C-alpha positions, 0 to 999 in steps of 0.5 A: 251355825252362826258365821262368827262362831263358824270362823272361830270354831273351824279347825283342820281335821286330819283323822276321819271316820269311815262314813262316806260323804254323799255327792250332794254334801260334796256339791253343797260345799263346792257350791259355797266355795264358788260364791267367793269374791273374785276380781271382775267376777271372773271366778277363776277357780275350777274343782275336781271332786274326788270320792274314789278310794283309788284316786284318794290313794293316788293323791296321798302318794303325792304328799308327805301328809298322805295319812290325811287323804288316806283317812278322808272319804272325799277331797276337792282339788282346787285349780286356778283356770289360766284362761279365766285369769286376768291378774295372777296375784288377784286371782290367787287371792280369789282362790284363797277366798274360795278355799275359805268358803269351802272350809267354812261350808264343810264345817257348817255342814258337819264335815271336817276338812284339811287344806293341804298345801304341801301337795303343791310340791308335786302339783304336776303329778296331781294334775296328771293323776286328775287329768286336769286341763293344761290351763288349770294349775293346782292351788290346793287339795282339801281333804273332807270327811266326818271328824273321828274326834269331837274337836281337834287342834287348838284355838290359840291366836296371836293377840290383835295388838301384835297383828295390827301394824298401824292405825290411821 
């Protein structure tokens, strides 16, 4: 899939088919994620790969969007590794780039994905459930699977002239 097409056609998927996601495909998505840019190339992200239905259910119980995780066949919890961090704001931006790579890779490989941020309201519960090291802070959970429908969501975006606040 061409890059700009992938950027324009990726959508959040919240309903998945029951087909399993292979470990190889899950690792390919995370491999793409870890190639994101980071300040000083510190790569402050860490991942917990989830395929166990009981763990997916545990994650689902930690968010009001649990139906997404109950439908998913895999998930990736993305953490900020505090011991690798040199500047929290910059490192959070790097984790954001890492998440975007993950979402685009999933789309390019035929998977649907949904970035769950609301789950951060219960991040301590998620960290405990996943046995995360104390140095790791949850940044997001991404639900993954094969989309139940062809396309979901709209492609509406604000016009660029409303978003560009200046030109020099």
